[in-house]
N, C-alpha and C positions, 0 to 999 in steps of 0.2 A: 642557559645555565652557566655559560662561560664566565670565568673570573669572579664567581661568587665565593667569597671566603667564609668559612664557618667560624663565627666569632661568638663570644658570650652574648653580645647584644642581639645578634641574629637569632640565637637559640632562645633568648628570652622572648622575643617577638613571636617566634614560632610557637612556644608554649602558650602564649597569650592568644593565639589564633589571629595574629595581626601581621604575619609574614606574607609577602607577595607569593603568588602561585609558583613562580620560577624559583624563589628562595626556598619554599617548602619542598619542592622537588629535589633541589640540590642537597638539602639536609637529609632527605630520605635516602638519596643515592649514597651520600657520605656514610650514613649510619649503617647501611646494608653492605658497604664495600669491605668491611673488616670487623672482626669481633672486638678489637680494641676500641674502634669508633662507637660501636654499640654500647660498650661499657661506659665510655665517656658521656654518651648521650643520656644514659640512665642516671649517672651521677649528677649531671647538669640539671636534669629534671627534678631529682630529689632536692638539690640545693635551692632551685627556683621555687619549688612548691612550698618548702619550709619558710623561705625568707621573704618572698616578694609579693606584696599586694599591688605593686606598680611594676609591670613587667619590663619597662624600658630601662631600668637602672637597678643597681644594687641598693639595698635598703639604706636609708639615712639613719644610722644608728643613734646619732645625737637627738634627732627628732623623736625616734622611738623611745629613747630614754626619757625625754621630757614628758611624753604622753603616758608613759607607764612607770613613772618614778615610784619605786617601792615604798609601801607604807609600813613595812615591817622588815626586820633584818633577814628573816627567812625568805620572804618573797624577793628581796633584793639579791640574795645569793643565788636563788633559782634563776632570776633573769640574767645575771652575769654568766651563769653556766650555759644558758641557752645561747647568749650572744657569742660566747667563746666558741661553742660548737659550730655556730653559723659561720663565724669568721674563718675557722679552720677548714670547713667544708668548701667555702668559696675560694680560699687560697689554694687548696689542693687541686680543685677543678681548674683554676687559672693556670697553674703550673703544668697540669697534665695536657691541657689543650695546646700549650706552647712548647712542650717538650719535643725536641727533634727526634724522629724515629731513626735510630742508628743501629746498624748491625754489622758484624764482621763475619766473613765466611772464609775458611782456609781449607783447601783440599790437599792432603798429603799423599796417601797411597791409593786412594780411590776417589771417584767422582762424587761430589756432594751436591744434592738437589734440595733446595729449601725455598719455601714461600716467604716473600719479603713482606714487611709491614703494610705496604700498599696493595697487597694481593697479587703482585707479579711473582713469577717463579724464576729463580736463577739456578743454573746448573754449572758448577765450577769443576773443570778438569783437574786431574792430579798435578800438583805443583803450582796451581794457581790460587789466587785469593782475591776477594773483593771487600771494599769498604763502602757500605750503603748509608746514605743520609738523605732522607726526604726526596726520594726518586732520583738521586744522583749517585752514580757508582764510580769508584776508582778501581780499575781492573789491572791485575798483573796476571799474565798467563792467558789461558783459554776459558771462555765462558759463553754459555748460551742463555738467552733470556726470552721468556714468554711474558709479554708486558700487558698489564691491565691498562687499557686505554683511558686516558684522562686528558682531554685537549687543553684544559686550563692549567695543568701541572705536567709539563713535559718530562719524560723519562730520559735521562742523559747518562751515557757511559763514556768515561774518560780513560783512554789507553795511551800512555806516553804523551806525545804532543797532540794527539788526535782526539776530537770530541765527536761522539755519535749521538744524535738526537732522534728519538724514536717517533716516527710518524705512522707506525703500524704496530705489528705485534711480535712476531717470532723471528729471531736472528741470532747469528753466532759471531763472536768477536775473538780473534786470536792475536796475541801481542807478544813480540819478541824484541830483542835488541835491534834487529835490522828490518823488521817487517811487521806491519799491522794490517790485518785482513778482516773484512766484514762480509758475511754471507747471509743473505736474507731468505728465509723460508716463506714468509707471508707478510703482506703489508709493505711498508717501505720505511727506510731510515735516511737521515741526512748525515753524511760523514764530512767533517770539515777540519781544516788546519789553517788557522789564521783567517785570511780572506778567501781561501780556496774552499770549495765545497762540491760534493757530488750527491745526487739522490740515487739511492740503491733500492730497487724494487724486487719483488719476489722473483726468484730465478736468476738474480744477478749477484755478483760479488764485486767488491772494490778493495783495493789495497793501497797503503801508503808506504813508500820506500824512497829513500834518498831525496826527500823533499817534494815528491810528486804523488798526486792522488790519481789512481787509474781505475776506471770502471770497465768490467768485463761481463759478458753474458755467458759465463762458464766457458770462456774462450781463452785458451792458453797459447801464447806465441813464444816459442823459445828460439832465440837467434844466437847461436853459438854460446848458449848458456852452459855453465858448469853443472855437473850432475848434483853437486852439493846444493846449489841455489834452486835447482829444479825440485829436488827432494824436499827442501824447506817449503817452497810454495805449495806443493801438493799436500804436504803434511798439514799445513794450516788450512788449506781450502777444504780438505775432507776430514779434518779432525782425527788424523791417524799419525802414529809415530813411525816414520820411515828411517830405518837404520842402515848405514853402509857398513858392511862387514870389515872392509879395508878402508881406512881414512884416505888412502891415496886415490880411491875411486872418485872422490869429490872433485878432482881436477879434470875429469873426463868431460868432454863438451858435446853438445847436441843441438841441432837445429831442426825444429818441427813445429807444426801448427795442429792444435786439437780443438775441434768445435763440437761442443755438447757430447763429449765422449765420457764413458765411465772411467773410474780410476783404474780398474783392472785392464781395460783396453790400453790406456796410456802407459801403464807400467809394462805391459807386454811389448809395446812398440819400443819403448825406451831401452829396456833390458836386452831385447833382441838386437837392436841396432848397436849396442855397446858390448855385445857378447857377454852379457851377464844374465842372471836369473833372479826372480823374486819369490818369496814364500811368506805366508802369514804365520807369524809366531803365535798370535791370538787375534781376537776380533779387532784390536786397536793398534797392533804393532806389525810392521812389515819389514822383512830383512831382504836387502839386496846384496847378492854375493856373486862371486865368479862362477862361471860354468864348471 
């Protein structure tokens, strides 16, 4: 069923019982995937049922006019009214089938979760926003996506210069001025920048920084990194806001390797090493301060 496009002609052949089995299955899947598609299917059926004795094409209005030339003024006016209604219905259906599905989501003070026109679900963190058009998203900030799989129509997230093509289902994307991070919960995605690309599978994360794409298995290597950069990476990886009480702390440096460790474990090691402490302000915000 790959690459089968739902067109007016295909729907007409479907209604006439002349679509191939794989085409009929593709139409059924499309119709069931979203309420809007079901509405368009019904509108198309209504227009086809009224208009077409020949299911392959739109009716030849000139031929119909010649065959049904009105013999009275009243019958002529009635026929014109029917023709006008028919043309309007067909035109509206044509526009609906080709109208791009576009939606804007902006999260200000709280996370926004919304089902997209294709049936996928987007969760946008506070301060973030997305622009969705036909399974392509332009992302600013942090977003999580649970994607309705459709191999013939890839789901793409664009964040800064990086493009993420969905090959699976659930993943998280975080975008800032200096770092773009992708963390996959299930399935897999392709993260690419120009000719460079990495495949990120469930349980892995990848990030783009300073022109490089890096793949990690929840593995963090800090080699004389500043606390500011460490806090930024952990914030994006775990979708938490990590705040330094004193901005001067950002210049402190640390060398350490963490392999499949929890966030709390890493924060305990980092703060103990630097003679600091951390506390949760709430479920989504962590404060690092002096002992």
